[in-house]
C-alpha positions as CSV (number, residue, x, y, z in Angstrom):
1,M,-10.2,16.7,3.5
2,A,-13.0,14.8,5.5
3,R,-14.8,15.5,9.1
4,G,-12.4,14.1,11.1
5,R,-13.1,11.9,14.4
6,S,-10.9,11.6,17.2
7,V,-9.6,8.4,18.5
8,A,-7.2,8.1,22.1
9,D,-5.8,11.8,21.0
10,V,-5.5,11.1,17.2
11,T,-7.3,12.7,14.7
12,I,-8.4,10.7,11.6
13,P,-10.6,11.9,8.9
14,E,-13.6,9.6,9.3
15,D,-13.6,8.6,5.9
16,V,-10.2,7.2,6.2
17,L,-11.1,5.0,10.2
18,R,-14.3,3.6,8.6
19,Y,-12.2,2.7,5.0
20,Y,-9.8,1.3,7.6
21,E,-12.0,-0.4,9.9
22,R,-13.4,-2.8,7.3
23,G,-10.3,-4.3,7.6
24,G,-9.2,-4.4,4.1
25,E,-5.8,-4.4,4.9
26,S,-5.4,-8.1,6.6
27,E,-5.3,-9.3,2.8
28,R,-4.8,-6.6,1.1
29,L,-0.9,-7.4,0.5
30,L,-1.5,-11.5,0.0
31,T,-2.3,-11.5,-3.6
32,G,-1.2,-10.0,-7.0
33,G,-0.3,-6.4,-7.3
34,G,-0.6,-6.8,-3.7
35,A,1.7,-9.2,-2.9
36,L,4.2,-8.0,-5.1
37,E,4.2,-4.7,-3.5
38,L,4.5,-6.4,0.3
39,V,7.7,-8.9,-1.7
40,R,9.4,-5.7,-3.1
41,T,9.0,-3.2,0.0
42,R,10.9,-6.4,1.6
43,D,13.4,-7.0,-1.2
44,V,14.1,-2.9,-1.1
45,L,13.9,-2.7,2.9
46,R,16.3,-5.6,3.8
47,R,19.2,-3.7,1.3
48,L,18.6,-0.9,3.4
49,L,18.0,-2.1,7.0
50,P,21.0,-2.3,9.5
51,A,22.5,-5.7,10.3
52,S,19.7,-7.2,13.4
53,P,18.5,-6.7,16.1
54,S,18.0,-3.3,15.7
55,R,14.7,-1.4,16.9
56,I,12.1,-0.2,14.2
57,A,9.1,1.9,14.8
58,D,6.5,0.8,12.2
59,V,4.5,4.0,11.9
60,G,1.1,3.4,10.2
61,G,2.0,-0.4,10.4
62,A,-1.9,-1.6,9.9
63,F,-2.2,-5.4,11.2
64,G,1.5,-5.7,10.9
65,V,2.3,-7.1,7.6
66,H,5.4,-5.4,7.5
67,A,6.2,-6.2,11.4
68,R,5.5,-9.9,11.0
69,W,8.8,-10.1,8.4
70,L,10.9,-7.5,10.4
71,A,9.9,-9.4,13.7
72,E,10.6,-12.6,12.1
73,D,14.3,-11.4,10.9
74,G,15.5,-10.6,14.2
75,H,14.5,-6.7,14.7
76,E,12.4,-5.3,17.6
77,V,9.2,-3.2,15.8
78,H,6.9,-1.6,17.4
79,V,3.9,-0.6,15.6
80,V,2.5,3.1,16.0
81,D,-1.0,3.0,14.2
82,P,-4.0,5.6,14.2
83,V,-6.8,2.6,14.4
84,P,-7.7,0.7,17.2
85,L,-8.2,-2.6,15.1
86,H,-5.1,-2.5,13.5
87,V,-3.2,-2.0,17.0
88,E,-5.3,-4.6,18.4
89,H,-4.0,-7.3,15.6
90,A,-0.7,-6.5,15.3
91,A,0.2,-6.4,18.9
92,R,-0.8,-10.3,19.0
93,L,1.9,-10.6,17.0
94,P,5.5,-12.8,18.0
95,G,8.2,-9.7,18.5
96,V,5.7,-7.1,18.1
97,T,4.5,-4.5,20.4
98,A,1.7,-2.0,19.3
99,G,0.4,1.0,20.4
100,L,-2.5,4.5,18.8
101,G,-0.3,7.1,17.6
102,D,-0.6,10.0,15.0
103,A,2.5,10.1,12.3
104,R,2.4,13.9,13.5
105,R,2.7,13.6,17.0
106,L,4.4,10.2,17.4
107,P,4.4,8.7,21.1
108,L,7.9,8.1,21.0
109,A,11.2,9.4,22.8
110,D,14.3,11.2,20.6
111,A,16.5,9.6,18.9
112,S,15.2,5.8,20.7
113,H,14.8,4.3,17.1
114,D,17.2,2.7,15.1
115,V,14.6,2.7,11.9
116,V,11.3,4.6,11.5
117,L,9.4,3.4,8.9
118,L,6.1,5.4,7.3
119,L,4.7,2.6,4.9
120,G,1.4,4.4,4.8
121,P,0.7,7.4,6.7
122,L,2.1,10.0,3.8
123,Y,-0.8,8.6,2.0
124,H,-3.5,10.1,3.7
125,L,-2.0,13.7,4.5
126,L,-3.3,15.7,1.9
127,D,-1.8,19.0,3.3
128,R,2.0,19.4,3.0
129,A,3.1,20.7,5.7
130,D,1.2,17.7,8.0
131,R,3.6,15.6,5.5
132,I,6.6,17.5,5.9
133,T,5.4,17.5,10.2
134,A,5.3,13.5,9.5
135,W,8.8,13.4,8.0
136,R,10.1,15.8,11.2
137,E,8.8,12.9,13.7
138,A,10.6,10.1,12.5
139,A,14.0,12.3,12.3
140,R,13.4,13.2,15.3
141,V,12.3,9.3,16.7
142,V,15.1,8.1,14.9
143,R,19.0,7.6,16.3
144,P,21.7,10.5,14.4
145,G,22.6,8.2,11.6
146,G,19.5,6.1,11.4
147,L,17.1,5.2,8.7
148,V,13.9,6.8,7.4
149,A,12.1,4.8,5.0
150,A,8.3,6.2,3.3
151,A,6.3,4.8,0.9
152,T,4.0,6.9,-1.1
153,I,1.8,6.7,-4.1
154,S,2.8,7.2,-7.3
155,R,0.8,10.5,-9.0
156,F,-0.4,8.4,-11.8
157,A,-1.5,4.8,-9.9
158,G,-5.2,5.8,-10.7
159,L,-4.6,6.6,-13.6
160,H,-2.1,3.1,-14.6
161,D,-5.4,1.8,-12.4
162,G,-7.5,1.8,-15.4
163,L,-5.8,-0.3,-17.5
164,R,-6.7,-3.8,-15.2
165,R,-10.0,-2.5,-13.1
166,P,-12.7,-2.1,-15.8
167,G,-14.6,0.4,-13.1
168,L,-12.0,2.6,-13.3
169,A,-12.8,2.7,-17.1
170,D,-15.8,4.4,-16.6
171,P,-16.4,7.9,-17.8
172,G,-17.8,8.2,-14.4
173,A,-14.8,8.1,-12.8
174,H,-12.6,10.4,-14.8
175,D,-13.1,13.3,-13.4
176,M,-11.9,11.8,-10.1
177,I,-8.7,10.1,-11.9
178,E,-7.7,13.6,-13.7
179,R,-7.9,15.3,-10.4
180,S,-5.4,13.0,-8.9
181,V,-3.1,13.4,-11.3
182,R,-3.6,17.5,-11.7
183,T,-3.5,17.7,-8.1
184,G,-2.4,14.5,-6.2
185,E,-5.8,15.1,-4.4
186,H,-7.5,11.3,-5.0
187,V,-11.2,11.8,-3.6
188,P,-13.3,9.1,-4.3
189,R,-17.2,9.7,-5.2
190,A,-19.3,9.2,-1.9
191,G,-21.1,5.9,-2.4
192,E,-18.4,4.1,-4.4
193,P,-15.9,1.5,-3.4
194,W,-12.6,3.0,-4.7
195,F,-9.2,3.7,-2.4
196,T,-10.0,5.9,0.5
197,E,-8.9,10.0,0.1
198,A,-5.5,10.0,-0.2
199,Y,-2.5,11.8,-1.8
200,F,-0.3,10.7,-4.8
201,H,3.2,11.8,-5.1
202,L,5.2,12.9,-8.0
203,P,8.4,11.3,-8.7
204,G,11.1,13.6,-7.0
205,E,8.1,14.7,-4.5
206,P,8.9,12.8,-1.1
207,V,12.4,13.5,-1.7
208,E,12.1,17.3,-1.7
209,E,9.8,16.7,1.7
210,A,12.5,14.6,3.3
211,R,15.3,17.1,3.1
212,E,12.9,19.9,4.1
213,A,12.3,17.9,7.4
214,G,16.1,17.9,7.8
215,L,17.2,14.6,6.6
216,A,20.3,13.7,4.0
217,A,21.0,11.6,1.3
218,P,17.4,10.7,0.3
219,A,16.9,7.9,-2.5
220,E,13.7,6.8,-4.3
221,F,12.9,3.5,-5.3
222,A,10.7,2.0,-7.3
223,V,8.5,-0.6,-5.9
224,E,6.2,-2.5,-8.2
225,G,7.9,-1.0,-11.1
226,V,5.9,-1.6,-14.1
227,A,4.9,-5.3,-13.4
228,W,2.1,-4.2,-10.9
229,M,0.3,-3.7,-14.2
230,L,0.4,-7.1,-14.8
231,P,-2.8,-9.4,-14.3
232,D,-2.9,-10.5,-10.8
233,A,-3.0,-14.0,-11.8
234,E,0.2,-13.7,-13.8
235,I,1.3,-11.8,-10.6
236,D,0.6,-14.7,-8.6
237,A,2.4,-17.2,-10.7
238,A,5.4,-15.5,-10.7
239,L,5.8,-15.0,-7.4
240,A,5.0,-18.7,-6.9
241,D,7.8,-20.0,-9.7
242,P,11.1,-19.7,-8.3
243,V,12.6,-19.3,-11.1
244,R,9.9,-16.6,-12.4
245,R,9.8,-15.0,-9.1
246,D,13.9,-14.6,-9.4
247,H,13.4,-13.3,-12.9
248,L,11.3,-10.8,-11.6
249,L,12.7,-9.5,-8.9
250,W,15.9,-9.2,-10.7
251,T,14.3,-6.9,-13.2
252,L,12.8,-4.9,-10.8
253,R,15.8,-4.0,-9.3
254,E,17.3,-3.5,-12.6
255,T,15.3,-0.2,-12.9
256,E,13.9,0.5,-9.4
257,R,16.0,4.2,-9.2
258,E,15.6,4.8,-12.6
259,P,14.3,8.5,-13.3
260,S,12.3,8.2,-16.4
261,L,10.2,4.7,-15.3
262,L,9.7,6.2,-11.1
263,G,5.9,7.8,-12.3
264,A,4.9,3.9,-13.6
265,S,5.5,2.0,-10.2
266,S,2.3,1.9,-8.4
267,H,4.6,2.9,-5.1
268,L,7.4,4.9,-4.7
269,L,9.4,4.3,-1.3
270,T,12.4,7.2,0.1
271,A,14.6,6.1,2.4
272,A,17.0,8.7,4.0
273,T,19.0,9.1,7.2
274,R,19.2,11.5,10.2
275,P,22.2,13.6,10.0
276,R,24.8,13.2,12.7
277,S,25.7,16.3,13.4
C-alpha cells in the first residue's frame, strides 16, 4: 500500500487522497455507467431502507451524491469521510451533516443509527483485516436490527472495462489487470490515469466478511449487472427515456441476485443486519 498521509487523525494512502482531491467524485455518477451505478444503488437501497425518517450514517459519502437523495426522501443523514474536500461539500447539502472520519474508527456512538452505508470505504482497504474492522465498526454504530449496506467493486471490473476503454486494451495494462483478477489488488502504474489503488472483491467475498463481522443474513446484489458494458451514450439515452429506463431497471432487478451473473457487474451491494441479541 502507498505511503499514507494523516488528516485529522485519519490516515489515508497518499495516492488515494490525491486521487479524490481532484474532485472527480462530484461528477462521476452523472453520466454513463456512473449514472447507472447511482440509479441502481438508489433503486436497491430504497427497497431495503426503513421508512423515513431514519438516522443514516453515510460512511465514505464523498460529495454527498447519495446523501442528497436520502435527505430528500426524508432521512436524517450524516456523512463521514476522510477527505476534507468531500466533507466541506457534503455539509452544504440541505438536511445533511458531515464530518471527517475513518471507516475503521468511526466517530459515532454505539447503536446510534438505523442504517450505516459503506458505499466506498471497502474499495480502498486492501488488507482483509481492515475491511473486517470497517464492517465491525458499522455493526457497532447501527442499532440492533438495523441495516448495514456496503458497496464493493467486482473482481472482474478492470478486465471487463477493457472492452469499453481503449486504454485498457493496451498490452501495457495487462499486468495491472491480471494482478487485480488474480489477487483482487488493483495497483495502477505510476503516472497513468487509472482508478487509484483499490481492492476488487469476488462475488460472495463481501458476504463472508459481513458474517465474520457479526452481521446477519447478508444478501448480495449486482448493481449495474451486464448493462454497464453498454456504451455510455446508450446508457444515457436509456435512462433519459421513461419507457426504456423502466425496462432497463426491470431487467436488472430480474437478475440482481443471480449468483452466476454477479461477477459481470461492475459493483456489488451487500446488505446485512445487526442481530437483535
